[in-house]
C-alpha positions as CSV (number, residue, x, y, z in Angstrom):
1,X,5.9,2.4,6.1
2,X,5.6,5.8,4.6
3,X,5.6,5.6,0.8
4,X,8.8,7.1,-0.5
5,X,9.9,8.4,-3.9
6,X,13.1,7.5,-5.6
7,X,14.5,8.1,-9.1
8,X,15.2,5.4,-11.6
9,X,15.4,5.6,-15.4
10,X,12.1,5.8,-17.2
11,X,13.2,2.9,-19.4
12,X,13.5,0.8,-16.2
13,X,9.8,1.0,-15.5
14,X,8.0,2.0,-18.7
15,X,4.7,2.5,-17.0
16,X,2.8,3.9,-20.0
17,X,-0.4,1.8,-20.0
18,X,-0.7,2.0,-23.8
19,X,2.4,-0.2,-24.0
20,X,2.0,-2.3,-20.8
21,X,-1.6,-3.2,-20.3
22,X,-2.6,-6.5,-21.9
23,X,-5.9,-8.3,-21.7
24,X,-5.8,-11.1,-19.1
25,X,-8.3,-13.6,-17.8
26,X,-10.6,-12.2,-15.1
27,X,-9.3,-13.1,-11.7
28,X,-12.6,-12.6,-9.9
29,X,-15.0,-12.8,-12.9
30,X,-14.7,-9.2,-14.0
31,X,-12.7,-7.3,-16.7
32,X,-9.1,-6.8,-15.6
33,X,-6.1,-5.2,-17.2
34,X,-2.6,-6.3,-16.1
35,X,0.6,-4.5,-16.9
36,X,3.9,-5.9,-15.9
37,X,6.8,-3.5,-15.7
38,X,9.9,-4.7,-17.6
39,X,12.7,-6.2,-15.5
40,X,15.8,-4.3,-16.4
41,X,19.3,-5.8,-15.7
42,X,21.0,-4.1,-12.8
43,X,24.4,-2.4,-13.2
44,X,25.0,-2.8,-9.4
45,X,28.0,-4.6,-8.1
46,X,25.7,-7.4,-6.8
47,X,23.1,-8.6,-9.3
48,X,20.3,-10.9,-8.3
49,X,17.8,-12.0,-10.9
50,X,15.7,-14.9,-12.3
51,X,15.8,-17.0,-15.4
52,X,12.5,-15.5,-16.7
53,X,12.3,-11.9,-17.8
54,X,9.0,-11.3,-16.0
55,X,9.9,-13.3,-12.9
56,X,6.6,-15.0,-13.2
57,X,5.9,-18.8,-13.4
58,X,3.0,-21.3,-13.1
59,X,2.8,-23.4,-10.0
60,X,4.9,-26.5,-10.7
61,X,7.3,-24.7,-13.1
62,X,11.0,-24.7,-12.4
63,X,12.5,-21.3,-11.5
64,X,16.2,-20.5,-11.0
65,X,17.8,-17.5,-9.3
66,X,21.0,-16.1,-10.6
67,X,23.6,-14.3,-8.4
68,X,26.5,-12.5,-10.1
69,X,29.0,-9.8,-9.2
70,X,30.1,-7.0,-11.5
71,X,33.8,-6.9,-10.5
72,X,37.1,-6.5,-12.4
73,X,39.4,-8.1,-11.7
74,X,37.3,-10.9,-10.2
75,X,38.7,-12.5,-7.0
76,X,40.3,-15.9,-7.9
77,X,38.7,-17.4,-4.8
78,X,35.2,-16.1,-5.8
79,X,32.9,-14.0,-3.5
80,X,31.4,-15.4,-0.4
81,X,27.7,-14.6,0.1
82,X,25.2,-15.2,2.8
83,X,21.7,-15.8,1.6
84,X,18.2,-16.8,2.6
85,X,15.9,-18.5,0.1
86,X,12.2,-19.4,0.7
87,X,8.6,-18.2,0.6
88,X,7.7,-14.6,0.8
89,X,8.7,-13.2,4.3
90,X,9.5,-16.8,5.4
91,X,12.8,-17.1,3.6
92,X,14.3,-19.3,6.3
93,X,17.7,-19.7,7.9
94,X,20.8,-18.0,6.5
95,X,23.2,-20.1,4.4
96,X,26.5,-19.3,2.7
97,X,27.9,-20.0,-0.8
98,X,30.8,-19.0,-3.1
99,X,29.9,-17.1,-6.3
100,X,32.4,-17.8,-9.1
101,X,33.1,-15.3,-11.8
102,X,30.4,-16.8,-14.1
103,X,27.8,-16.5,-11.4
104,X,25.8,-18.8,-9.2
105,X,22.5,-20.5,-9.9
106,X,20.1,-21.4,-7.1
107,X,16.9,-23.3,-7.7
108,X,13.7,-21.7,-6.3
109,X,12.0,-23.4,-3.4
110,X,9.1,-25.5,-4.7
111,X,5.6,-24.2,-3.9
112,X,2.6,-26.5,-3.8
113,X,0.2,-23.6,-4.2
114,X,0.3,-20.0,-5.7
115,X,2.6,-17.6,-4.0
116,X,6.1,-16.0,-4.0
117,X,9.6,-17.2,-3.4
118,X,12.4,-14.8,-2.5
119,X,16.1,-14.8,-2.5
120,X,17.9,-12.4,-0.2
121,X,21.6,-12.0,-0.7
122,X,24.3,-10.2,1.3
123,X,28.1,-9.9,0.8
124,X,30.9,-7.7,1.8
125,X,32.9,-6.6,-1.3
126,X,35.9,-4.3,-1.0
127,X,34.9,-3.3,2.5
128,X,31.3,-2.4,1.5
129,X,28.2,-4.4,2.3
130,X,26.2,-5.3,-0.8
131,X,22.6,-6.5,-0.6
132,X,20.2,-7.7,-3.3
133,X,17.0,-9.5,-3.7
134,X,14.7,-11.1,-6.4
135,X,11.3,-12.6,-6.0
136,X,9.7,-15.3,-8.2
137,X,5.9,-15.2,-8.6
138,X,4.0,-18.5,-9.0
139,X,0.5,-18.2,-10.4
140,X,-0.1,-14.9,-8.5
141,X,-3.5,-14.5,-10.1
142,X,-4.7,-17.5,-8.2
143,X,-3.7,-16.5,-4.7
144,X,-6.8,-16.5,-2.4
145,X,-7.1,-14.8,1.0
146,X,-7.1,-16.8,4.2
147,X,-8.8,-14.0,6.3
148,X,-12.4,-14.8,7.3
149,X,-15.4,-12.5,6.5
150,X,-17.6,-11.9,9.5
151,X,-21.3,-12.6,8.9
152,X,-22.2,-9.2,10.4
153,X,-19.5,-7.2,8.6
154,X,-21.9,-4.9,6.8
155,X,-24.1,-4.5,9.8
156,X,-21.1,-3.6,12.0
157,X,-20.0,-0.8,9.6
158,X,-23.5,0.5,9.1
159,X,-23.7,0.9,12.9
160,X,-20.3,2.7,12.9
161,X,-21.5,5.1,10.2
162,X,-24.6,5.9,12.3
163,X,-22.3,6.6,15.2
164,X,-20.3,9.0,13.0
165,X,-23.5,10.7,11.8
166,X,-24.4,11.4,15.4
167,X,-21.3,13.6,15.9
168,X,-21.5,17.1,14.5
169,X,-18.7,17.6,12.0
170,X,-17.8,21.2,12.9
171,X,-15.7,21.7,9.7
172,X,-13.2,24.5,10.4
173,X,-10.9,26.1,7.8
174,X,-7.8,28.1,8.6
175,X,-6.0,29.8,5.7
176,X,-2.4,28.7,5.0
177,X,-1.0,31.5,2.9
178,X,2.6,30.1,3.1
179,X,1.4,27.0,1.3
180,X,-0.7,28.8,-1.3
181,X,0.2,30.3,-4.7
182,X,-1.3,32.2,-7.6
183,X,-3.1,29.0,-8.8
184,X,-4.1,27.3,-5.6
185,X,-5.6,28.3,-2.3
186,X,-4.4,26.1,0.6
187,X,-6.1,25.8,4.0
188,X,-5.8,23.7,7.1
189,X,-9.0,21.8,7.8
190,X,-10.1,20.2,11.0
191,X,-13.4,18.5,11.9
192,X,-14.9,16.4,14.6
193,X,-14.8,12.6,14.6
194,X,-16.1,9.8,16.7
195,X,-14.8,9.2,20.2
196,X,-12.0,6.7,20.9
197,X,-13.2,4.5,22.5
198,X,-17.0,4.9,22.1
199,X,-18.7,6.8,24.8
200,X,-16.1,9.4,25.3
201,X,-15.6,12.9,23.9
202,X,-15.4,13.3,20.1
203,X,-12.0,13.4,18.6
204,X,-10.7,15.4,15.7
205,X,-9.1,14.9,12.3
206,X,-6.7,17.4,10.8
207,X,-5.7,17.8,7.2
208,X,-4.7,20.2,4.4
209,X,-7.2,21.3,1.7
210,X,-5.9,22.5,-1.7
211,X,-8.4,24.2,-4.0
212,X,-7.8,25.7,-7.5
213,X,-8.5,29.4,-7.6
214,X,-10.6,29.1,-10.7
215,X,-14.4,29.0,-10.7
216,X,-14.6,25.2,-11.2
217,X,-16.2,22.9,-10.8
218,X,-13.5,20.3,-10.2
219,X,-13.2,16.6,-9.3
220,X,-12.2,15.9,-5.7
221,X,-9.5,13.6,-4.4
222,X,-9.1,12.3,-0.8
223,X,-5.5,11.5,-0.1
224,X,-5.0,9.2,2.8
225,X,-1.6,8.6,4.4
226,X,0.9,5.9,4.8
227,X,1.7,4.7,8.3
228,X,3.6,6.7,10.8
229,X,3.3,10.1,12.4
230,X,4.2,13.2,10.4
231,X,3.1,16.6,9.3
232,X,1.5,17.4,5.9
233,X,1.6,20.3,3.5
234,X,-1.2,19.3,1.1
235,X,-0.8,18.7,-2.6
236,X,-1.1,22.1,-4.3
237,X,0.7,20.8,-7.4
238,X,-2.2,18.4,-8.0
239,X,-4.7,21.1,-7.3
240,X,-3.0,23.3,-9.9
241,X,-3.9,20.5,-12.4
242,X,-7.6,20.9,-11.7
243,X,-8.5,18.9,-8.6
244,X,-9.8,19.8,-5.1
245,X,-7.5,17.7,-2.9
246,X,-7.7,16.9,0.8
247,X,-4.7,15.3,2.5
248,X,-5.5,14.1,6.0
249,X,-3.5,12.8,9.0
250,X,-5.1,10.1,11.1
251,X,-3.9,10.6,14.6
252,X,-6.1,13.5,15.8
253,X,-3.2,16.0,16.0
254,X,-2.6,19.1,13.9
255,X,-0.5,18.5,10.8
256,X,1.6,21.7,11.0
257,X,3.6,21.0,14.2
258,X,7.4,20.8,14.6
259,X,8.9,17.6,13.1
260,X,10.5,16.7,16.4
261,X,7.1,16.3,18.0
262,X,6.0,13.8,15.3
263,X,9.3,11.9,15.7
264,X,8.8,11.6,19.4
265,X,5.2,10.4,19.0
266,X,6.2,8.0,16.3
267,X,8.7,6.3,18.6
268,X,6.8,6.9,21.8
269,X,3.1,7.3,22.5
270,X,2.0,6.3,19.0
271,X,4.5,3.5,18.4
272,X,2.6,0.3,17.4
273,X,-0.7,2.2,17.2
274,X,-1.9,-0.4,14.7
275,X,-2.2,-2.8,17.6
276,X,-4.0,-0.6,20.1
277,X,-7.2,-2.3,21.4
278,X,-6.9,-5.0,18.8
279,X,-8.9,-7.3,21.0
280,X,-12.0,-5.1,20.8
281,X,-13.6,-4.3,17.5
282,X,-15.5,-1.4,19.0
283,X,-12.4,0.2,20.5
284,X,-9.7,-0.7,18.0
285,X,-7.5,2.2,16.9
286,X,-8.4,2.0,13.3
287,X,-12.2,2.4,14.0
288,X,-11.7,6.1,14.6
289,X,-9.3,6.3,11.6
290,X,-11.6,4.6,9.2
291,X,-14.6,6.8,10.2
292,X,-12.4,9.9,10.1
293,X,-11.6,9.1,6.4
294,X,-15.3,8.8,5.7
295,X,-16.0,12.2,7.2
296,X,-13.3,13.7,5.0
297,X,-15.3,12.4,2.0
298,X,-18.3,14.1,3.5
299,X,-16.4,17.4,3.5
300,X,-15.3,17.1,-0.1
301,X,-18.8,16.1,-1.3
302,X,-20.2,19.4,0.2
303,X,-17.4,21.6,-1.1
304,X,-18.8,24.3,-3.4
305,X,-16.2,23.7,-6.1
306,X,-16.7,19.9,-6.3
307,X,-18.1,18.9,-9.7
308,X,-20.7,16.6,-8.1
309,X,-19.5,13.7,-10.1
310,X,-15.9,12.6,-9.5
311,X,-14.8,11.7,-6.0
312,X,-11.6,9.7,-5.7
313,X,-9.9,7.9,-2.8
314,X,-6.1,7.6,-3.2
315,X,-3.2,6.3,-1.1
316,X,-0.3,4.0,-0.8
317,X,0.6,1.4,1.8
318,X,-1.6,2.3,4.8
319,X,-3.1,4.9,2.5
320,X,-4.0,2.1,0.0
321,X,-5.7,0.3,2.9
322,X,-7.7,3.4,3.8
323,X,-8.5,4.2,0.1
324,X,-10.0,0.8,-0.4
325,X,-11.9,1.0,2.9
326,X,-13.3,4.4,2.1
327,X,-14.4,3.4,-1.4
328,X,-16.1,0.3,-0.1
329,X,-18.1,2.1,2.6
330,X,-19.0,5.3,0.6
331,X,-21.0,4.7,-2.6
332,X,-20.1,8.3,-3.7
333,X,-16.5,7.3,-4.5
334,X,-16.1,7.0,-8.3
335,X,-12.5,5.8,-8.5
336,X,-9.9,4.2,-6.2
337,X,-6.1,4.4,-6.4
338,X,-4.5,1.8,-4.1
339,X,-0.7,1.2,-4.2
340,X,0.6,-1.8,-2.3
341,X,-2.1,-1.6,0.3
342,X,-1.4,-2.5,4.0
343,X,-3.5,-4.5,6.4
344,X,-4.1,-7.0,3.6
345,X,-5.0,-10.6,4.6
346,X,-3.3,-10.1,8.0
347,X,-4.0,-13.6,9.3
348,X,-1.6,-15.0,6.7
349,X,1.1,-15.9,9.2
350,X,-1.3,-18.1,11.1
351,X,-1.7,-20.1,7.9
352,X,2.0,-20.5,7.2
353,X,2.4,-17.7,4.7
354,X,3.0,-14.0,4.6
355,X,0.4,-11.7,6.1
356,X,0.1,-8.0,5.4
357,X,1.6,-5.1,7.3
358,X,1.9,-4.7,10.2
359,X,2.9,-8.3,10.5
360,X,0.2,-9.4,13.0
361,X,0.6,-12.9,14.5
362,X,4.0,-13.5,13.0
363,X,6.4,-15.9,14.8
364,X,9.4,-14.5,16.5
365,X,12.9,-16.0,16.3
366,X,12.0,-18.7,18.8
367,X,8.9,-19.8,16.9
368,X,6.4,-18.1,19.2
369,X,3.3,-16.5,17.7
370,X,3.1,-12.9,18.5
371,X,0.1,-10.8,19.5
372,X,-1.0,-13.3,22.1
373,X,-3.7,-14.1,23.1
374,X,-4.7,-14.2,19.4
375,X,-8.4,-15.3,19.3
376,X,-10.0,-11.9,20.1
377,X,-7.4,-10.1,17.9
378,X,-8.1,-12.4,15.0
379,X,-11.8,-11.7,15.3
380,X,-11.3,-8.0,15.3
381,X,-8.8,-8.0,12.4
382,X,-11.5,-9.5,10.1
383,X,-13.6,-6.3,10.5
384,X,-10.7,-4.1,9.5
385,X,-8.9,-6.3,6.9
386,X,-8.5,-4.7,3.5
387,X,-9.5,-7.9,1.8
388,X,-13.0,-7.7,3.2
389,X,-13.5,-4.1,2.0
390,X,-12.0,-5.0,-1.4
391,X,-14.8,-7.5,-2.0
392,X,-17.2,-4.6,-1.8
393,X,-15.6,-2.2,-4.2
394,X,-17.8,-0.9,-7.0
395,X,-15.9,1.9,-8.6
396,X,-12.9,1.4,-11.0
397,X,-9.6,0.6,-9.3
398,X,-6.0,1.3,-10.2
399,X,-3.8,-1.1,-8.2
400,X,-0.1,-1.4,-7.8
401,X,2.1,-4.2,-6.3
402,X,5.8,-5.0,-6.2
403,X,7.3,-8.5,-5.9
404,X,10.3,-7.3,-3.9
405,X,8.1,-5.4,-1.4
406,X,8.9,-6.7,2.2
407,X,6.7,-4.2,4.0
408,X,3.4,-5.0,2.3
409,X,4.3,-8.4,0.9
410,X,3.0,-9.4,-2.5
411,X,1.3,-12.5,-1.1
412,X,-1.0,-10.2,0.8
413,X,-1.5,-7.5,-1.8
414,X,-2.3,-10.0,-4.5
415,X,-4.8,-11.8,-2.2
416,X,-6.6,-8.5,-2.0
417,X,-6.5,-7.7,-5.7
418,X,-7.8,-11.1,-6.6
419,X,-11.1,-10.6,-4.8
420,X,-12.0,-7.3,-6.4
421,X,-15.1,-7.5,-8.6
422,X,-15.1,-3.9,-9.7
423,X,-13.3,-2.9,-13.0
424,X,-9.6,-3.3,-12.2
425,X,-6.2,-2.3,-13.6
426,X,-3.1,-3.8,-12.0
427,X,0.5,-2.7,-12.4
428,X,3.0,-5.4,-11.3
429,X,6.6,-4.3,-10.9
430,X,8.8,-7.4,-10.1
431,X,11.8,-5.4,-8.9
432,X,9.9,-2.8,-6.9
433,X,10.4,-2.6,-3.1
434,X,8.2,-0.5,-0.8
435,X,8.8,2.7,-2.8
436,X,6.9,4.8,-5.3
437,X,8.7,5.8,-8.5
438,X,8.0,9.0,-10.4
439,X,6.9,6.9,-13.3
440,X,4.2,5.3,-11.1
441,X,3.0,8.7,-10.1
442,X,2.8,9.6,-13.7
443,X,0.7,6.5,-14.3
444,X,-1.7,7.6,-11.6
445,X,-2.0,11.1,-13.1
446,X,-2.9,9.6,-16.5
447,X,-5.3,7.2,-15.1
448,X,-7.1,9.8,-13.0
449,X,-7.3,12.1,-15.9
450,X,-9.0,9.4,-17.9
451,X,-11.4,8.6,-15.0
452,X,-12.6,12.2,-14.6
453,X,-12.7,12.9,-18.3
454,X,-9.8,15.4,-18.4
455,X,-7.0,15.5,-20.9
456,X,-4.2,13.0,-19.9
């Protein structure tokens, strides 16, 4: 689930907020700006689209998918496709159809409530497998979460923060000259964190600190990672633009080890870490992760080059989850960047709709609910679900979601966005899958510059 970068033409995304952001009704009673990225016709062999340019409809409106092949000459018998069509992540059984030269129209599955409907298409053309998808949004601003909110949610996290405060941080820096340059000094940082589970020895968090060589002071940015196990090299390019940045790993292992080790952990000891001790809120894997991110903010807030004003939490996917959590639990955070956040409304599958990554409680091919027994796990998930932290955000938020995302499904990410009561800006990219474009990164840079008072 690591956020990736891919290249697509600037005209295909047009993420300049001055052109995209339009006033919209408040989704949760506060000012909100929504920008919808233009849907650009594909020049791919297989083209899957909808009959509205923004792929967005009101509940009850008719929507029609279009499937077309860019082939010359076109086969006289048409092109056979297999397809699945249905609600977000519940697209249903595979069916087949013939696509004539003029294309094929397929009506969207009717929804009785706000949500998303997706068409997944596959075909073999000239010996090559072609795949495409399009996703229709129906009143996405009205999607509400199904996750519960524990009555003692705030008390639980106050107690966890007290447990963190009882552990000496032991911040330790090691120079990383190979990662440094004339503008930026880079170091490896490690510090103590709470035990996992409680009652044991303290664990550690490892990360990479990038600091401008100038006198400062500078705004500080905590960069939290997408899911998986990997090494990190920091973000000296961002530090060169005038930020103190701290990029952390979450698994309590150094971030400068051989890639093979991370690969083995990813498919071995740390595979499915997001489910470890899910039946116990005090021992769940993410408890240590969440508290480690808060301690990382502690480090930035005591750094001598921090400007004392601007403290940002930023991440995508699992990083979006952690950024929202950290911002909710630390009042010092002044801005949040959350791209397609994970662990959003994760009980969705128990209510007949998509839940957020990592797909807890989803049914298997035989219709059996996974993660059994579910009761204790459902209870624990409510203390860690992004939606319950999003309700508590106070600082401005830049939020990003893609309709075609099948890792952090839009049903889940919009359920989270819709409960935010802090000032919010939302970028909706209908065609976007679970990837981050260079244009989106540029949007983040502009938005952060505005938040910290720098020149965009």
